[in-house]
Structure formats: structure tokens, C-alpha cells
N, C-alpha and C positions, 0 to 999 in steps of 0.2 A: 504494500500500500504506500502511496506517495506520502512523503513527509508533509504535514500540514502546519504551516507557520502562522502564528498569531501575533498581531500587534495590538497593544492595549494603550488607550489614551485616557489618562486620568486615574491617579491612584490616591484619591481622597478616601472617604469612608468606604464606599462600595468597591472602588477599584483596588484599594488596599486589601479588602476582603477577598477579592478574586485572586490576587497574587498568592495570598496565604492558602486559600482553599485549593487552588490549582497545584501548588507545591506539595500539599498533603496527598492529593489524589492522583498525581501525575503517573506514578509507577503503576497504580491500579488501572488507569485508563490505557496506558501503553501495553502493559503485559497481560492483563486479564481481559480487557475489552478489545485489544488489538487496534487501538486508535493512536497512530504516531503523531501526536501533536507536540508542538514546541512553542513556548512563549519566547519569540525571537526578539521583539523590541517592546520597550515600555517608554511612554512619553508623559511628562508632566512638567508644567512650568515651574513648579516648586520642586526643584531637583533634590532638596534635602530629604524628601520623603523616601527616596530609594534606599537610603542607608538603614531604614527601620523595617524593611521588607525582605522576605526571602526571594530575591529576584533571580537567583541562580546564575545561569549564563546569559540571561537576557541583556541586550544592549540598551542601556538607559540614556535618555536624551531629554532635553528641555524643549525640543521642537517636534510637534506632531507631524509635520510635513515629512520628516525622516521616515515615518511609517508608511505614509501614502506613496512616497517615491520608491520604496523598497519593492521591487518586482517579485521578490520571493514571498512576500506576505500574502497569504490567502484570505485571512479573516481579520477584520478590524473591529475592535471592541471600543465603543464610544461611551465613556462614563463621566463626561464633564458637565453634561446638562446644559440648559439654556436653549435659546432659539436662534442664535446667530453663528457663533463659532462651531457649535455642534452640528448645525445644519450644513454648513460649508464643508466640514470634515466628512460627514456622511455622504454628501453629494459627490465629493472628490473620490472617496473610496469606491462607491458604486460605479462611478464613471470609468474607473480603472479596472472594473471587473472583479472587485474584491467583495466578499460577503461581509455583512455588517451585523453586529450584535449591539443593541442599545437598551438602556433602561429609561430612555427619555420619553415619558408619557406625554408631556406637553407637545413635543415635536410630532409624535405619532398622531395625536388627536387633532392638532391644528394644521399640520403640513403633510400628513400621511399619504394622501392620494398622489401627490407629485413624487414623493420618495419611493413609494411602491411601484409606480409607473417606471421610474428610472431603473429600479432593481430588475423589473421584468424585462425591460429593454436590453439590459446588459447580461441577462441570463444568470443573475445571482440572487441570493436571498437576503432578506432583512428580518432578523429574529428579535423579539422584544418581550420575552416572557417576564423579565424583571420590571417591565413598565407598569404592571398592574399586580398589586397584591404582594410585593416583596418576595418572600419565600414560598408563598402559596402558588401552586401550579394552575393559576386561573386560565391563562391563555391556552395552554396545552389541553386542559380539561374541555374548554369550549370547542377548540379547533379539531381535536382528535378523539378524546375519550367519549364525548357525547355526540359524535358525528351522526349516530343513528337516531338522534332525538330531535324533536322540535322543542326548543326551550321556550316554555310558555311565559315564564316570568323570572325576574331576578330582583332580589332585595339584598343590598349590600352595605355594610359598614366598612368603608375602604380608606379611611384616613385616621391614622393612629393618634395624631395630635388632637383632633376634635374629640375622638372617643375618650382619650385620657382626660381632657378638660371636663366633658360631661360626666364622666365617672366620678371625678373628684368633687364636682359640684353636687352630685347626687348622694354620694356616700359620706361626705364630710360637711355638706352644707355651705361650702365656700362660694365667694363671689367670682364671677367670670374673670375679672382683671387679675385677681390674686392668683387664681389657678394658672392663668396664662403665663404670668411671670415665673411661677414655680416650674412650669413645663419648659420654659426657656433655660432656666438654670440647670435643669436635669438633662438638657439636650433633646427633649421631645418636641420642641418647637424652634423654628428658625428665629433669627434676630428680627427679620421682617416676616411675621407669620401670616400675612394677608392671604396668600394663595391657599393655605390650609384652612384657616378659620372662616374665610370668605366662601369656601366651598369649591373653589376653582380646581384644586388638586383632585378632589373626588369627581368633579365634572369631567376632567380629562380621562380618568380611568373608566368612568361610566360610558363616555362616548366611544371609547375603544371597544369595550365589551359589547355594547349595542350594535356596533358595526359588524363585529364578528358573528354575533348571534343571528342577525337579519341579512347577512350577505350583501351589505351595501355600505354607503358612507353616511354616517351620522355626524353632521357638522357640530363641533363643540359650541360654536357661538349661538346655535339655535336651541340649546338645552336650557331649560329653566334651572337656575342655580341660586340657592339661598343658603347662606352660611349660618353660623351659630352665635354671631356677635350680639344678637338681641335677646338670646335666651337668658332669662333672669332666675335668680334664686327662688322667687315665688312661683314661677312657672314649674320648676322642677318639684317643689313641695306640693303644689296643687295636683300635678300629674300623679305623684306618688300616692296622694290621698285618694285619688280616683282609680288607682290600680294600674298606672301606666309608668313607663320609663321613656325618657326623651333621648333619641339617638339622631345623629346626622345620617340620613339614609339616601342611598342611590337606588332609584326605582326604574326598572325596565320591563315593559310588558306591551302587549298588543291584543286588542279585542279581535275576535274572529271576523267580525263584520265591519272592521275599520282598517283601511289601508295604512293609516298613520300609526306611528310608534309613540307610545307614552314613555318619554325619557326625561327624568328630572332628578334633582338633588336638593334636599331641604331637610330641616329638622322634622322629625316625625315622632308621634307618640305611639309606642308599641305596648300592647298589653303585657303585663309582667309575666304571663305564661308563654309569650312568644319566644321562640328559641334565640332570636337575636337580642332580646332584652338582657340576656346574661353575658353578652360579649363586653368585656370591660377593659379598662386601662388602655394600653397602646395596641391591643390586639385588633385584628380585622377579621371579617367573615363575609363570605359570599354564599347566599342561599339561592340555588338554582332549582327550577322545577322543570323537569323534562316529561314529555308525554309518555315515554316508555319507562323511565327509571323512577319518576316521581321526584320528591325533594332530595337534594344533595347539598350538604353543607361543607364548605371549605373554610377552615379556621386556622389562624396562625399569625405570626408577626408580619405586618405589612411593610416593614422597613427595617433598616439596620444593616450593619456591616456584613455579617455572614449569611443571614436569611436571604438578602437580595443577591449576594454573591452566589448562593446556591442556585438561584434561577439563571444567572448568567452562565454558570458552569453547565447547566442543563442545555442551554442554547449552544454552547461550544460543542458538546457531544453531538447534538442533533446536526449541526452544520458539518462537522467532521464526517459523520456517518453518511450524510447526504452526498458530500463530495466523493467519498470512497465508493458509493454505490452508483455514481454517475447520474444522480437525480438531485442536482443542487437546489431545485425549487420543488421539493417534494409536495408541499402544500402551498400552491400559489395564492397570491392576494390580488388577483386581477379585478375582483369585484369592488375593491376599495378605491373607487375613482370618483372624481368630481361629477362625471356624467352618469353616475349611479347613485346620486344622492337620495336618501330616504326622507320621506315626509314626516315631520315631527308634530305631534298633537300639541297645540298651544295650551299653556297652563290654564287659561280661562275656560277651556272645554273639559278639563279634568273633573271628574266627579268623585268625591271622597267625603269622609266625615271630618269635622273640625272641632278643635278646642278653641274657645273664645274667652278671653279674660278682659272684662270691662272694668275700668276704674271710674266709679261714678259717685255723685253726691249722695250722701246718706239721707235720702228723702223718700217719702211715700210715692208709690206709683211709677217709680223709675224702672223697676223690673218689668212691670206690665207694658210700659212704653217701649222698651227694647224688644220684648217678645212680639209686640204688635208690628213693629218695623221689620223684624225678621220675617214675620208671616207675610208681609207684603211682597217679599222677594222669594216666596215659596220655600222658605227655610224652616224645617221642622226641628224642634228642640227635643233631644233625647233625655237630657238630664240637666239640672241646675244646682249649683252650689254657691250659696252666698255666705261669705266669711264676715267675721266681726271686723269692725273698723281698725285699721292699722295706722291710719293717719287721720288727722282731724277732718271731719266732714267728707271723708273719701273712703269708699269700701270696694273691695274686689267682688265682682259677680262673675262666676265661671259657668259657661254653658257648653255642653257637648251637643253637637247637631247629628241628625241622621245624614245620609249621603245627599250631597247637593253640589251643583256646579260651582266652580271657583268664581266665575264671573258674577254669580248671584250673591255670593258671600262678599265679594269686593264692593259691589254696588250697595249692599245693605250697610256695610261698615262705613262707607262714605257718607251715607245719610245719617247714621247714628252718631258719628263723630262730629257732626255739625250741631248736635244738641248741647245746650249749655250745661246739662248735668254730667256730661262726660269730661273727666278731669285729666286723663292721660291717654296716650295712644293705646288703642286696643291691641292686645296680643293675640295672634292667630298662629296655631300650629295644626298641621294636618295629622289625622289619625289613621293608622293602618292596623287593622285588627283581623287576625287570622287564628281563631281559637283552635283550629285543627293542627296547627304547627306549634307544638309545645316543647318545653324543656324535658 
């Protein structure tokens, strides 16, 4: 079998993990699996990182172009992230007929069609298992293990930072800002956490999964995304009192009689008996439902040095075996194209249940007035919880609705918040309840 040479760009957290894991498993891969791979070159602009890693005989450089220009390099691993340098690097590698492995979910979600088209044109593959779910084999499960299934729905907790924050707020009663600062100190959140807490990171991963499931291109920019920045301590307490847990959830499904796909990311109240309600701290989970297999749960660390490196190593093995078998594009991505864009259902047309928390003046007939206005927009109330006053002349009134269109809820809230008895912005959280999926 031909020697397969690898070039690695970026030895930060994940890249460093790849070097460590590959050095541990190299003898097994070569001798037991018969895969003659060699880490020939490593590039990183912070060259001091090389001394801390088991680089072996790899040629270390501060210039990634050295890897692109090396004609003996068969596979380029991009682990620098971002949308500029990383894209240029991947495009250059694919243009030179080199296979590419990446963990760059933002690039796949936002620039995927152009990149996959280039890979197809040059007869090479682009592997991205580590882009979704860290160490969980989400991509391989969807593309290969469940190929005989129609995946009817996905519900996923796919961002460890948000799940850690919500877990701490739930279990310790802490405020959002305090937990975020603690997450940054512990390395669970970036210095600029906007992409995580704003829901964008989850949105990238959900866009990729939806594209794979429905064999088309789901544009990231058309997905409804709402982060966790407005979730309050009171919301979490009220949810718990009602038997629910709040999670940042990615949702993918499609009604049989609708050509459009329902793809969205937002805080969601899950019944405490729902299997995803128990996913805590930095752990992630993907709950897939297939027409043949039924529900399947993938659970594990969605980020981190070695978990993500594990997925990269899986891609290395796949690419090497594909090259050796003469099938470099064993599972093509031709459907992931701009001209194969899938239609996304607007959030206004989504029908679900809602949690509403009104902060209103502590006066008679206020509750009746809110109920009457909701009724005007065909909103049926399932339950009501009125709490004692926490602030002078201001009380929280919590309502859970039956299923209703989002546009009706939004219109009703616009009308209600014009009333002078409303003292604060109304809190809205969507509810997902599946009593058949239990812990």
C-alpha cells in the first residue's frame, strides 16, 4: 500500500490532541490495520508549541504554505478555525488534489457548497466528523450507520458552554452573568462567548446535520436562532416548579405533508422525564428518530482536546482506507450545493406550546384581561401560575399554552405589552414535550 503522508495545520487545543493521539495509535494503525500513514509536516505560527508535543519525525514549520506546496502530502488537516485563512488553506489544498480533514463547522455551514463542489471537481474528499459533536460520531452515524433510515426528527443539545451555564443556573440557582464568568475561568467559554451563548455555534452544527439528513443544502442564515442570554433565574425556578428543565435545543424535523424543513435553535422547556433533560454540564447529546430503528441517543463530550481529536483520527483512517481502496470519494457530497437549497419553514409558521411569564401590576382583573387578549388570537391556556409579589406592585403571572402558531403568540404579546399594567418585557420560551421519551 502506498505511503500516505499527512500535513497538519494548527496545533492548538485540538491539533495538539491529534498529534498526541496519533503518536499513541500510530503503531496500531500501521501494523494491525495495515494503514501506512505518516505525519510528515506540522505547521503552526506559534512554533513554541512543537516542543510540548510528540511530533516524532514530522517536519515542523511556522508556514502552512510549506504543507500545501509539498507534493508528497496526500491529506491536509485544517484545525485553525475561522472563515478567512482556513478557507484559503482548504481551497488551496483541494485545488492541488489533496484530501482535507477539518473541524471547522462555521466554514462547512456557511461556505460548504463551494468547498464540496471544489472537492468533487478535483476528485478528492472533504471529511468533517469533528465539526459536529466533538467526540460523538454524529456525522458518521447520519451518513453511514443510519443510511437505511428516514430520520424523522432530531433534538439536540450541541453546545457545551450553554449547557454548562444552564446546568449551573438550574442546580445552584446562580445568575447568568456569574455563571458565564465562572465558565470563562474554567475554560468552558471563550473570552468572547457570543457565538456560543448567542446560539450561532449550535446553529452551524444544526445546519450541517439538517443538510445531511435531507440531502440538500440548509442555509445557516435562514435558520431561526435564539441564544440563552435572556434566560433568567426566575424562568428556571418557575420551569422547575412546573416540572420542566430549560435547555438550548436544536430542532430538526419535517411534516409528511410539508415540503419545508423545520430547523431552529432556541431555549426550550423539556419535561423533567424527557431523556435530554438529564444531559448536564458540558456534555452534549443528539436524539435521532429513524423510521426503522426508532430513537437513538448519542451522548458525550462535544468539545475538548482528545474527544475532538478522536473524531479527527477517525477521519484520517477513513481517508487513508478510501485512498488505498481506490475510492477517494466513497460517500460523495454532491447534493450539498447552492442549486439544491432546501426550503426552511419560517418560525412564524411553527406550531408548538409556550411558556409565558408576564410581569404585571398587582391589581384586580389583570389576569382576566391577559386571558381575554390571548383568546382573541386563538391562544388556549393550559395552565396558570400566579406567584406572590417579589417587587412592589409587580407580580409574575406564568401561563402555559396549548399548541399555537408562533405568529399568533407574537401578535398577542405585542398587544398585551402595550397595556399599562405590564411592567416588564414578557418572557417567552417554547415547550417540547414528549412523554414517550423518558429517562
